[in-house]
C-alpha positions as CSV (number, residue, x, y, z in Angstrom):
1,X,-112.0,-50.4,-134.9
2,X,-112.1,-52.1,-131.5
3,X,-110.0,-55.2,-132.1
4,X,-106.4,-55.8,-133.1
5,X,-107.3,-57.1,-136.6
6,X,-108.9,-53.8,-137.6
7,X,-105.7,-51.9,-136.7
8,X,-104.1,-53.5,-139.7
9,X,-106.1,-51.1,-141.9
10,X,-105.2,-48.1,-139.8
11,X,-102.2,-45.7,-139.6
12,X,-100.5,-44.8,-136.4
13,X,-100.5,-41.0,-136.1
14,X,-99.2,-40.6,-132.5
15,X,-99.1,-41.9,-128.9
16,X,-100.5,-40.3,-125.8
17,X,-97.6,-40.0,-123.4
18,X,-99.1,-38.5,-120.2
19,X,-101.7,-36.4,-118.6
20,X,-101.1,-32.6,-118.5
21,X,-102.6,-30.5,-115.8
22,X,-106.0,-31.0,-114.1
23,X,-108.5,-30.2,-116.9
24,X,-108.1,-33.3,-119.0
25,X,-105.3,-32.2,-121.2
26,X,-102.7,-34.7,-122.4
27,X,-99.3,-34.8,-124.1
28,X,-99.0,-36.6,-127.5
29,X,-95.9,-37.7,-129.4
30,X,-97.0,-37.0,-132.9
31,X,-95.6,-39.0,-135.9
32,X,-97.1,-36.5,-138.5
33,X,-95.1,-34.0,-140.5
34,X,-95.3,-31.3,-139.3
35,X,-96.2,-32.6,-135.8
36,X,-99.2,-30.3,-135.5
37,X,-100.9,-32.0,-138.4
38,X,-102.1,-34.7,-136.0
39,X,-105.1,-32.6,-135.0
40,X,-106.1,-31.9,-138.6
41,X,-107.4,-35.5,-139.1
42,X,-110.4,-35.0,-136.7
43,X,-111.6,-38.0,-134.7
44,X,-108.9,-40.6,-134.0
45,X,-109.2,-44.1,-132.5
46,X,-107.4,-45.0,-129.3
47,X,-105.9,-48.5,-128.7
48,X,-108.9,-49.2,-126.5
49,X,-111.2,-48.5,-129.3
50,X,-112.5,-45.2,-127.9
51,X,-112.8,-42.2,-130.2
52,X,-111.2,-38.8,-129.3
53,X,-111.0,-35.6,-131.3
54,X,-107.8,-33.9,-130.2
55,X,-107.5,-30.1,-130.3
56,X,-104.1,-28.5,-130.1
57,X,-103.4,-26.4,-127.0
58,X,-99.7,-25.9,-127.4
59,X,-96.4,-27.9,-127.5
60,X,-93.5,-28.5,-125.1
61,X,-90.2,-30.3,-125.8
62,X,-91.4,-31.9,-129.0
63,X,-94.7,-33.1,-127.6
64,X,-98.1,-31.7,-128.4
65,X,-100.3,-30.6,-125.6
66,X,-103.9,-31.5,-126.5
67,X,-107.4,-31.4,-125.2
68,X,-110.5,-33.4,-126.3
69,X,-114.2,-32.9,-125.6
70,X,-114.3,-36.6,-124.6
71,X,-111.7,-36.1,-121.8
72,X,-112.8,-33.7,-119.1
73,X,-110.5,-34.2,-116.2
74,X,-107.0,-35.5,-115.1
75,X,-108.4,-38.9,-114.3
76,X,-109.7,-39.3,-117.9
77,X,-106.4,-38.1,-119.3
78,X,-104.5,-40.6,-117.1
79,X,-106.7,-43.4,-118.3
80,X,-105.6,-42.9,-121.9
81,X,-101.9,-42.7,-121.3
82,X,-99.7,-44.9,-123.5
83,X,-102.5,-45.4,-126.0
84,X,-101.9,-45.1,-129.7
85,X,-103.9,-42.6,-131.8
86,X,-104.9,-44.1,-135.2
87,X,-106.9,-43.3,-138.2
88,X,-108.4,-45.6,-140.9
89,X,-106.0,-45.8,-143.8
90,X,-108.7,-44.9,-146.3
91,X,-109.4,-41.6,-144.4
92,X,-106.0,-40.3,-145.2
93,X,-105.5,-38.0,-148.2
94,X,-103.7,-39.7,-151.2
95,X,-99.9,-39.4,-150.9
96,X,-98.3,-36.9,-153.2
97,X,-96.6,-38.2,-156.4
98,X,-93.2,-38.4,-154.7
99,X,-94.4,-39.6,-151.3
100,X,-95.5,-42.8,-149.7
101,X,-96.9,-43.5,-146.3
102,X,-94.7,-45.5,-144.0
103,X,-97.6,-47.9,-143.4
104,X,-97.5,-48.7,-147.1
105,X,-94.0,-50.2,-146.8
106,X,-95.2,-53.0,-144.4
107,X,-94.5,-56.3,-146.2
108,X,-91.9,-54.9,-148.5
109,X,-88.7,-57.0,-149.0
110,X,-85.6,-55.2,-147.8
111,X,-82.3,-55.8,-149.6
112,X,-78.9,-54.1,-149.2
113,X,-76.8,-52.4,-151.9
114,X,-75.2,-55.8,-152.7
115,X,-78.6,-57.3,-153.4
116,X,-78.5,-59.5,-150.3
117,X,-82.0,-60.1,-148.8
118,X,-82.3,-58.9,-145.2
119,X,-86.0,-59.6,-144.6
120,X,-89.4,-58.0,-144.8
121,X,-90.6,-54.7,-143.2
122,X,-92.8,-55.2,-140.2
123,X,-92.8,-51.8,-138.6
124,X,-91.4,-48.3,-138.1
125,X,-90.2,-46.7,-134.9
126,X,-88.7,-43.4,-133.8
127,X,-87.0,-43.3,-130.4
128,X,-85.8,-39.7,-130.9
129,X,-82.8,-40.1,-133.2
130,X,-84.6,-40.6,-136.5
131,X,-86.8,-43.2,-138.1
132,X,-85.9,-46.9,-137.7
133,X,-87.3,-49.7,-139.9
134,X,-88.1,-53.0,-138.2
135,X,-87.1,-55.9,-140.5
136,X,-87.9,-59.6,-139.9
137,X,-85.5,-62.0,-141.6
138,X,-86.8,-65.4,-142.5
139,X,-85.0,-67.4,-139.7
140,X,-84.1,-64.8,-137.1
141,X,-85.4,-62.2,-134.7
142,X,-86.5,-58.9,-136.1
143,X,-83.9,-56.1,-136.2
144,X,-83.9,-52.4,-136.4
145,X,-82.1,-50.6,-139.3
146,X,-81.7,-46.8,-139.8
147,X,-84.3,-45.6,-142.3
148,X,-83.9,-41.8,-142.5
149,X,-81.1,-41.0,-145.0
150,X,-80.4,-44.7,-145.8
151,X,-83.0,-45.5,-148.5
152,X,-81.1,-46.0,-151.7
153,X,-84.1,-47.0,-153.9
154,X,-87.7,-48.0,-153.7
155,X,-89.1,-50.4,-156.2
156,X,-92.8,-50.0,-155.8
157,X,-93.6,-52.4,-158.7
158,X,-92.1,-55.3,-156.8
159,X,-92.5,-54.1,-153.2
160,X,-88.8,-53.8,-152.6
161,X,-86.8,-51.4,-150.5
162,X,-83.0,-51.0,-151.1
163,X,-81.2,-49.8,-148.0
164,X,-77.7,-48.6,-147.5
165,X,-76.9,-50.6,-144.4
166,X,-74.0,-49.3,-142.3
167,X,-71.1,-51.7,-142.3
168,X,-71.2,-54.3,-139.5
169,X,-74.8,-53.7,-138.6
170,X,-76.2,-56.8,-140.3
171,X,-74.3,-60.1,-140.8
172,X,-75.4,-61.8,-143.9
173,X,-73.8,-65.2,-144.4
174,X,-73.3,-66.3,-148.0
175,X,-75.1,-69.5,-148.9
176,X,-72.7,-72.5,-148.4
177,X,-72.0,-74.6,-151.4
178,X,-73.3,-78.1,-151.0
179,X,-70.9,-81.0,-151.4
180,X,-71.7,-83.5,-154.1
181,X,-71.1,-87.1,-153.3
């Protein structure tokens, strides 16, 4: 997995935020639940294409402190800052019956409770206040909508996600009637 195309078949598990100390340790923002599960997946692929196998040293303020045999000093840890940690999608265990991986929502159509189409899912983000879903409408820039606690229904058979969108967050214009001449 060394080019961007191969990342489409992978799942983002975390991001290396910074170096930690002098012996090659680094801090990771983990997207697994629980956070410590990140190290259970074994070897992970960095954005650069390099492979690392993180080992948990500790945690601090919601970040994991990790080491890896492949990173032996601070310079090495600094060289991997801001890189994503990914795993091949087929290396993940099957989701439980009542679960779905966020990566599996990519491409789903998003509609609101009134059955108005908002757009399609292009990503997920978490800036510290809960998961956000990035949705791309047909003829507009992508937008972020709250995901955690706002999913009303998931229709897996038609790849559709029904969200309870807070009032005023999305402006959906009704289709105008055409004048007949």
